[in-house]
C-alpha positions in Angstrom: -28.1 13.7 -44.6 -29.8 16.6 -42.8 -30.4 16.0 -39.2 -34.1 16.1 -39.7 -33.8 12.9 -41.8 -32.1 11.0 -39.1 -33.9 8.0 -37.6 -35.0 9.0 -33.9 -34.8 5.8 -32.2 -31.2 5.0 -33.8 -29.9 8.3 -32.8 -31.1 7.8 -29.2 -29.5 4.4 -29.3 -26.2 5.8 -30.4 -26.4 8.2 -27.6 -26.9 5.5 -24.9 -24.0 3.5 -26.5 -21.7 6.6 -26.2 -23.0 7.6 -22.8 -22.3 4.1 -21.4 -19.0 3.8 -23.1 -17.8 7.0 -21.2 -18.8 5.4 -17.8 -16.3 2.8 -16.7 -18.6 1.8 -13.7 -21.5 1.4 -16.0 -24.8 3.0 -15.6 -28.1 2.0 -14.2 -31.3 2.2 -16.5 -32.5 5.3 -14.5 -29.2 7.1 -14.7 -29.2 6.5 -18.5 -32.8 7.8 -18.8 -32.1 11.0 -16.7 -29.0 11.9 -18.6 -30.7 11.7 -22.0 -33.9 13.1 -20.6 -35.8 9.9 -21.9 -38.8 8.4 -20.4 -38.2 5.1 -18.5 -40.2 2.8 -20.8 -38.5 4.3 -23.9 -35.1 4.0 -22.6 -35.8 0.5 -21.2 -36.9 -0.7 -24.9 -33.8 0.9 -26.5 -31.5 -0.7 -23.8 -33.1 -4.0 -24.0 -32.8 -3.9 -27.8 -29.1 -2.7 -27.5 -28.6 -5.6 -25.0 -30.1 -8.2 -27.2 -27.7 -7.1 -30.0 -24.8 -7.5 -28.0 -23.8 -3.8 -28.0 -24.7 -3.5 -24.3 -24.3 -5.9 -21.5 -26.0 -6.1 -18.2 -24.0 -6.8 -14.8 -25.3 -6.2 -11.4 -28.0 -4.0 -12.5 -25.6 -1.8 -14.4 -25.0 -1.6 -18.2 -21.6 -1.7 -19.7 -20.1 -1.9 -23.3 -21.3 -5.4 -24.7 -19.4 -8.3 -26.2 -20.4 -7.3 -29.7 -18.8 -3.9 -29.6 -15.6 -5.1 -28.0 -15.4 -7.9 -30.5 -15.7 -5.6 -33.3 -13.2 -2.9 -31.8 -10.8 -6.0 -31.2 -10.7 -6.4 -34.9 -9.6 -3.0 -35.6 -6.0 -1.9 -35.3 -5.2 0.1 -31.9 -3.0 2.9 -31.5 0.9 2.2 -32.3 1.5 1.8 -28.5 -1.2 -0.7 -28.1 0.1 -2.6 -31.2 3.6 -2.7 -29.7 2.3 -3.5 -26.2 0.9 -7.0 -27.4 4.4 -8.5 -28.3 5.9 -7.0 -25.2 3.1 -8.4 -23.0 3.6 -11.8 -24.7 7.5 -11.4 -24.0 6.9 -10.5 -20.3 4.5 -13.5 -19.8 7.1 -15.8 -21.1 9.6 -14.4 -18.6 7.0 -14.6 -15.7 5.4 -18.0 -16.6 3.6 -18.5 -13.2 1.8 -15.3 -13.0 -0.6 -12.8 -15.0 0.7 -9.8 -16.9 -1.5 -6.6 -17.7 -1.1 -3.7 -19.7 -3.4 -0.4 -19.1 -3.5 2.8 -21.0 -3.8 5.8 -18.9 -6.8 7.8 -19.0 -8.2 10.7 -17.0 -9.7 8.5 -14.5 -6.7 6.3 -14.2 -5.2 3.2 -15.6 -7.6 1.4 -17.9 -7.2 -2.3 -18.0 -6.6 -2.9 -21.6 -4.8 -6.3 -22.4 -4.2 -9.3 -20.0 -2.4 -12.6 -20.4 -3.3 -15.0 -17.4 -2.0 -18.5 -16.3 -5.5 -19.7 -17.1 -5.0 -18.9 -20.6 -1.4 -19.2 -21.4 -0.2 -17.2 -24.4 -3.8 -15.6 -25.1 -4.1 -11.9 -25.1 -7.2 -11.1 -23.6 -8.8 -7.8 -24.5 -10.5 -6.0 -21.4 -13.2 -3.6 -21.2 -11.1 -0.6 -19.8 -12.3 -0.9 -16.1 -10.5 1.4 -14.0 -7.8 -0.3 -11.8 -8.1 0.6 -8.0 -5.8 3.6 -7.4 -4.9 2.9 -3.7 -4.8 -1.0 -3.7 -3.2 -1.9 -7.1 0.3 -1.3 -8.5 -1.0 -0.3 -11.7 -3.5 2.0 -9.9 -0.8 3.6 -7.8 1.3 4.2 -11.1 -1.6 6.0 -12.4 -1.9 8.1 -9.3 1.7 8.9 -8.9 1.9 10.4 -12.4 -1.5 12.0 -12.8 -1.6 15.5 -14.0 -3.6 18.1 -12.0 -7.1 17.4 -13.7 -6.5 13.6 -13.5 -5.5 13.7 -9.9 -8.7 15.8 -9.0 -10.9 13.3 -10.9 -9.4 10.3 -9.3 -9.7 11.6 -5.8 -13.4 12.8 -6.6 -14.3 9.4 -7.9 -12.2 7.6 -5.2 -12.3 9.5 -2.0 -9.2 8.6 0.2 -11.4 8.7 3.2 -13.6 6.1 1.8 -11.3 4.0 -0.5 -7.8 4.5 0.9 -7.8 5.1 4.6 -8.3 1.6 5.8 -5.5 0.5 3.5 -2.9 3.3 4.2 -4.0 4.4 7.6 -2.6 7.9 7.0 -2.5 10.0 3.8 1.2 10.8 4.4 2.0 7.0 4.0 0.2 7.2 0.6 2.1 10.6 -0.4 5.4 8.8 0.5 4.7 5.9 -1.7 3.8 7.8 -4.6 6.9 9.9 -4.3 9.0 6.8 -4.3 7.1 5.8 -7.5 7.8 8.9 -9.1 11.4 8.4 -8.5 11.7 4.7 -9.4 8.9 4.7 -12.0 8.1 1.2 -10.4 5.3 0.4 -8.0 5.0 -2.5 -5.9 1.6 -3.2 -4.1 2.2 -3.2 -0.4 -0.8 -5.3 0.2 -1.2 -9.0 0.6 2.4 -9.4 -0.1 2.4 -12.8 1.6 -0.1 -13.8 -1.0 0.8 -12.0 -4.3 3.5 -10.1 -5.7 2.2 -7.3 -7.7 4.5 -5.1 -9.7 3.8 -2.4 -12.4 6.1 0.0 -14.3 5.3 3.3 -15.7 5.4 3.9 -19.6 6.2 7.6 -20.0 6.6 10.1 -22.8 9.9 12.2 -22.7 8.0 15.0 -21.2 7.1 12.7 -18.3 3.6 12.4 -19.0 2.2 8.9 -18.3 0.6 6.8 -21.3 0.3 3.4 -19.9 1.4 0.8 -17.3 2.6 -2.7 -17.6 2.8 -5.1 -14.7 2.8 -8.8 -13.4 1.0 -10.4 -10.5 2.5 -13.7 -9.2 1.3 -16.0 -6.4 4.0 -15.8 -3.6 3.8 -19.6 -3.5 5.0 -19.8 -6.9 8.1 -17.6 -6.4 11.6 -18.9 -6.1 14.7 -17.5 -4.6 15.6 -14.3 -6.5 12.3 -14.2 -8.5 11.1 -10.7 -6.8 14.3 -8.9 -8.2 14.1 -10.6 -11.5 10.3 -10.1 -11.9 10.9 -6.4 -11.0 13.9 -6.1 -13.5 11.5 -7.7 -16.4 8.9 -5.3 -15.7 11.2 -2.2 -15.5 12.8 -3.5 -19.0 9.4 -3.8 -20.7 8.1 -0.5 -19.4 11.3 1.2 -20.7 11.2 -0.3 -24.1 7.4 0.7 -24.4 8.4 4.4 -23.3 10.9 4.5 -26.2 8.1 3.4 -28.8 6.7 6.0 -31.1 3.3 5.5 -29.0 5.2 6.2 -25.9 7.1 9.4 -27.2 
């Protein structure tokens, strides 16, 4: 079909969905209208229609991928790595039964939350909306920052300026840099924050070239830990990350 025969409103709707899908933090109505050069009333009508159909979702005045798109995407087979990550996540959950386990794919903006199994829904793999994990405060986020290539590192630092999002946590950039160097050496990140409340550990899933493709990890309330659990959980996370690093999707 020639471009001139396309339905204009449908094309604009598809453009909105693609634009919002490329924005992990969601977008305000005015931002969508400005980016696509649409009048606010026209954009509002399109967004309202997409939201009514479940293709967009409004949260805190921002629009995100909607539940219908996520449901349909969940029915499609994922990448080989994603397919293999699901049973690996189930296995990790069985071995860390008092916590939550998470798998996230590595993107240019950081680690994207992809799958989760929580103690609230034991054994149920929840498909997440690919929100970016905080690069300074979470174990998986630190993995994403430690193994970022030059482009990704610049993107993450632009989106999450250290002076605004990291300084209060780390006090000095040198402390963060030392932590990232240790993560690159061990391929394991342990969040240093709130360690009296939660144990948060993530492992890097790498290609043979060293390129980061994903992270897998666990978060366990300290009150649920028994003697020896910390080392055991770290060992389980390391083993899971190692197995996924050797899969076709991780090679």
